[in-house]
Structures are given as structure tokens and as C-alpha cells.
DOTI-403095 format. One record per residue (C-alpha): z, x, y; residue in three letters. Coordinates in steps of 0.02 Angstrom, whole numbers, plus 50000, padded with zeros to 5 digits. Example, Ala and Ser with C-alpha at 12.3 -4.5 7.8 and 13.67 -1.06 7.14 Angstrom:
BEGIN
503905061549775ALA503575068449947SER
***
This chain:
BEGIN
541225387855741UNK539805381255845UNK538035384355787UNK536575388455900UNK535275375355936UNK533905387755900UNK534285402455789UNK533075416055745UNK533015423055570UNK533405441355546UNK531985453255515UNK531455454155333UNK530345469355342UNK530325483855220UNK531655493255319UNK532845478455316UNK532585475955130UNK532845494455099UNK534475494355197UNK535035478755102UNK534645487054935UNK535575502954982UNK537075492955041UNK537265483254880UNK536895498654775UNK538355507654858UNK539455492254834UNK538995491254650UNK539355509854629UNK541055507654714UNK541515492954604UNK540965502254447UNK542015517354496UNK543485506054535UNK543375497254367UNK543295514054279UNK544875519754368UNK545715503054330UNK545475505254144UNK545715524154133UNK547215527754246UNK548515517554148UNK548095527853994UNK548155545154075UNK549605543354198UNK551435543754150UNK552605529954208UNK553145538754368UNK551365543254418UNK550795525454382UNK552165518354495UNK551645530654631UNK549815525954609UNK550285507554627UNK550975510054802UNK549395519554849UNK548375504554794UNK549485492054885UNK549385501955046UNK547505503255024UNK547415484255031UNK548395485055194UNK547185498355260UNK545675487455218UNK546435472955314UNK546445483055475UNK544775491255435UNK543975474055427UNK544665466755588UNK544505482955688UNK542995491555615UNK541925475955598UNK542725463155714UNK543175475155855UNK544995469055858UNK546215483555876UNK547835476055812UNK549415486355833UNK550385473355736UNK549585473655564UNK551275478755495UNK551965462155562UNK550865452355441UNK551265464955304UNK553125462555333UNK552965443655342UNK552115443855172UNK553505454455098UNK554925444155171UNK554085427455132UNK553915432054950UNK555685438954939UNK556475423555019UNK555405410854926UNK555595418654753UNK557485419954777UNK557555401354814UNK556255395054690UNK556385407054544UNK554575405254490UNK553425417254584UNK551845406654589UNK552205397254750UNK553015412354836UNK551455422654798UNK550355409654884UNK551565407655030UNK551575426455058UNK549715425255096UNK549685408555186UNK551165411055305UNK550525427255385UNK548815419055401UNK549575403755487UNK550585414855604UNK549005424655646UNK548065408455677UNK549335402955808UNK549455420155888UNK547585422955883UNK547205406055959UNK548325409856107UNK547515426956129UNK545675423156102UNK545605405956181UNK546745411856320UNK545335423956365UNK546465439056361UNK545655456156362UNK545725468856221UNK547105478256312UNK548225462956307UNK547795460656124UNK548545477556083UNK550065474656193UNK550445457456123UNK550275462455940UNK551345477755971UNK552665467056057UNK552675454355915UNK552975468455792UNK554435474955895UNK555185457455908UNK555095454655720UNK555805471955684UNK557305469255798UNK557535451155744UNK557655455555559UNK558785470355599UNK560025458755684UNK560255447255533UNK561575457655443UNK562955444455440UNK563265432755292UNK562795417955401UNK560995424055410UNK560175416555259UNK558715405155217UNK559235393955075UNK560095405354952UNK559215421155012UNK560235432155131UNK559145441655254UNK560265456855245UNK559865464055417UNK559485482655415UNK560035483255232UNK558565472355182UNK558395461155031UNK558715469854864UNK558415463754687UNK556805454254722UNK556195445454565UNK554515451854500UNK552945441554479UNK552885430854324UNK551585420954231UNK551395403754314UNK552705391854247UNK553625404854142UNK554915414754241UNK555405424754086UNK553655431954064UNK553645444854205UNK552425459054235UNK552975477054215UNK552415492754306UNK550745493454216UNK550415475054246UNK550815477054431UNK549625491854443UNK548225482154361UNK548545466854469UNK548595477254628UNK547025486954584UNK546125470954536UNK546655463254702UNK545985478554795UNK544295477354709UNK544225458554738UNK544635460354923UNK543315473954942UNK541995463554852UNK542375447754952UNK542295456955118UNK540655465455071UNK539945448655021UNK540555440755183UNK539805454455291UNK538125452055205UNK538055433655257UNK537545426355424UNK539355423255479UNK539735441255433UNK538325447455543UNK538985436655685UNK540715444455661UNK539955461855680UNK538935455955830UNK540515449255913UNK541135467155916UNK539565473156005UNK539185459756134UNK540165443556149UNK539175437756301UNK537535438656207UNK538265428456064UNK538815415356189UNK537065414456261UNK536375412156085UNK537555397456059UNK538905405555952UNK540755403855991UNK541295422055977UNK543125417155997UNK543065406655838UNK542315420855738UNK543595433155806UNK544995420955763UNK544325419155586UNK544235438155569UNK546005440155633UNK546695426855515UNK545795433955363UNK546445451355402UNK548225444455415UNK548055435555248UNK547515451755164UNK548975460955245UNK550145447255181UNK549465449855006UNK549845468455021UNK551615464355082UNK551925453054932UNK551365466654811UNK552405479554904UNK553965468854885UNK553605467954698UNK553315486654687UNK555025491454751UNK555975475354710UNK556625477754886UNK556095475055066UNK556875479855232UNK556475479155419UNK555545495755404UNK554015485955349UNK553915479855530UNK554185496955607UNK553045505155734UNK552895520155619UNK552115508855488UNK550905501655616UNK550405519055673UNK550115524955495UNK548895510755461UNK547875515555614UNK547885533855560UNK547275529055386UNK545795519755459UNK545335533455584UNK545465547455456UNK544505537955322UNK543165531455436UNK543105516755555UNK541705504455517UNK541835506455328UNK542875498255193UNK542965512855073UNK543435525455208UNK545145518255250UNK545575517855064UNK545155536455052UNK546135539955211UNK547625529755150UNK547715538254980UNK547485555655056UNK548815553055190UNK550035544655069UNK549845558954945UNK550085571855082UNK551615562755149UNK552345562454974UNK552075581054953UNK552845584755123UNK554315573455081UNK554835585354943UNK555145598855073UNK556495599355206UNK555675611255329UNK554155600855380UNK554205584655479UNK552935572655406UNK552715563555572UNK552195579755656UNK550935582955518UNK550225565355534UNK550055567555722UNK549165584055699UNK547985576455571UNK547565562255691UNK547185574355834UNK546105585355722UNK545075570955655UNK544845562855826UNK544225579355898UNK543325587255750UNK542815572855635UNK542785557455747UNK541805547255620UNK543085550055482UNK542955556855306UNK541745544655224UNK540495542955369UNK540615561755397UNK540215565555215UNK538825552555220UNK538055560455376UNK538195577755298UNK537365571655139UNK535975563055236UNK535675578855338UNK535605589255179UNK534365577255098UNK533305577055256UNK533295596055260UNK532775597155078UNK531385584555109UNK530755594555258UNK530745610255152UNK529785601155016UNK528535593955140UNK528305611055221UNK528015618955051UNK526725605555010UNK525825608155175UNK525825626955151UNK525105624754976UNK523715613555042UNK523295625655182UNK523275640355062UNK522145630654945UNK520955626755089UNK520945644855145UNK520605650954969UNK519225638254948UNK518415643055114UNK517405658555059UNK516865650254898UNK516275634954994UNK515285646155111UNK514405654354962UNK513975637454888UNK513295631655056UNK512235647255071UNK511545644754895UNK511075626954937UNK509975633255077UNK508915644254959UNK507225637754897UNK506805637754711UNK506035655054729UNK507665662154796UNK507065663254977UNK508115656855117UNK507515640555193UNK507365641455381UNK
***
């Protein structure tokens, strides 16, 4: 990333400091709430509910990955499920061959990031427009989906791991303590690991966005040409954003493969890609917490609909997307924030109006008394008016 020859420092006035304080206060509150849930939920949920909560958490990590690259970097990627699927398949294949899960866990993050680095370099340094970005990532997802689907024969294997085609890869070994394949984590351990990973990803992204490179990433979304004139290589920052988002999606894919001990080509499906976008839009684009809220809400609703046979969940998801785009375009979290800010502003105006009315009333009440005092001051010692 090239640095400008002359860079100006950001404003450090009271408003900037106040915004900075509010930002980190909200981050601290989010982390505190997350830690509370991390320690409380395993004790109050039964085994089935804990397993269900785990997949909500894993998908929330996936939602944050797109929220970061789209909401802050301005990169609308229709292929986030491609990196998610690569993470799942990389872990499944590697752990089947190696046994110990330490290296497969790392590979599940590194391989999607490396794939995104190659793809992103061709896109960003090829000076392709945002439209082509969406088309290319969508096409890559379709290619991977059809490629994995066509590997059903026994000849399709990597090492000792058969790819399984549309049947997927069953019996995936769970994560274990490094160096000890017999010490594996159970459902509670996977929930705690996934929730801890979600909090860590959130904290790292918040910290990144508070730094100078983070501000440049946000600026690359607004005006690339201006960044170029200031001496920044916007393409490098976009590439970094794209790669980091892919690594986070790969982490989610690895945890997802552990959650079900199974993975299939559906992780690359267009339906999965569309769901991620819906989560971000419903929760709130331009936030990190919003997509988590949107993901959990949509996943819960989909689960409830899945217990019925009369309602098509895809139709419901489509209807939700249309409603939010038309009625709540900012999403749940920004919408609630705007509503809260408007309510606070209204209460402050009422308080200020009441204070002004009290002062005016006090002045009016004091008026006649002040006139009497002024009249008395004009009297001489003998009680006669001085003229």
C-alpha cells in the first residue's frame, strides 16, 4: 500500500473526540453483552438449543465477513458463500488426511484468503467496474458449486478424502486440542469457540476501522479518485479488505463443517449467497452488529417456518427483503438507532422548551415587582417623587 507524500492529520476537535468516545463505548457495551451471553447461554440452554445457537453464531461470523467488505469497503460480493464453502471443504479434506485438526483449521482460513487474493488482484488491478465484480464472484460461486457436484465418482478424491459429489463429505472429524487427536471438543466447546471467534472478529474489525488504514478503507468506498489524488492506492486497500473478508468467511466455513460433521455442495449455492446479502440488508448495512442481528432473526424465522409444510421459506425471505428495502432501508440496527436519537432529541427539545418557559414566566412575574422597586428608588427621603 503506497503512502502519500503529504498526509494531513484528521481533525481532533471536540466533536471528533466525542464520536470516538461514543464508538468505543458502544463497542465495549457490545463485547460486555457478548461475554455475558457466552457464559450464560451454555447453562440455560438444553443440548438441542445449544447446537441450534451454535449455527446461529457460525452464520453470524459469515454475515460479518460480508458486512465488512460491503458495508465498509464498498465491495458487493455475490460469492461470499464460495469462501465459506472453501473453508468447509478445506477443513474436511485436510482433517481426513492429517487426523489432527490444528493444520486443517489454519488451512481453512488461509486457502480462501489466498484464493481471494488471486481473484481480487485480477479484479481490482484489472480495473474492472463494480458490476463486473458482482458478475465474476457470482460466476465463481456457480463454477465451484457445479464442480463439486460433479465429483461423485470414487476416482474423485484428494489423498484419502473422497469429495462425494452431491452427497458431500460425511463423518468430518471434530476439532481437537493441538497435538492430541483424542481430546476433541463437544457441542458446548464448539459453541464457546464459535462465540469467542465471533467476539474476536468483531473486536479486531472495530479496532481496524478505528485506525488510519481503516479510515482509508471506508474512504475507498466513498471516493477512490480522491484517494488516488492524495497518494493512496485504493486498489491495494480494496484487495486487503476483500482478502480479510474471505479469511473470516473461511473461518465460518471451518466451524460450520465442525457443527454438522458434514459438508456438501449446498455451501456454494446461490441460495446461500442470497441469504448472506439478506442478513446484511435486514440487519443494517454499514454496521457490524446489524448483520448479526439480521442473521439470527432470519435464521430463527427460517427454522420456525421449516417446521411447517404450507409456507415456502424462500418466499418469506423474499418478502422480508422487499419490505426492508422499501420500509426500513437502513436496516434494523441503524433504524433503531435513528429512532432512539430522534426520541432523545425530542425529549431534549421538550426539556429546553420547558426551561425557556420557566425563565420567561419568572421574568414576567418579576416584572411588576421590579417596577415597584424602581419607583421606590425615585422617591426622596421625605417620600416625594424626584423629578
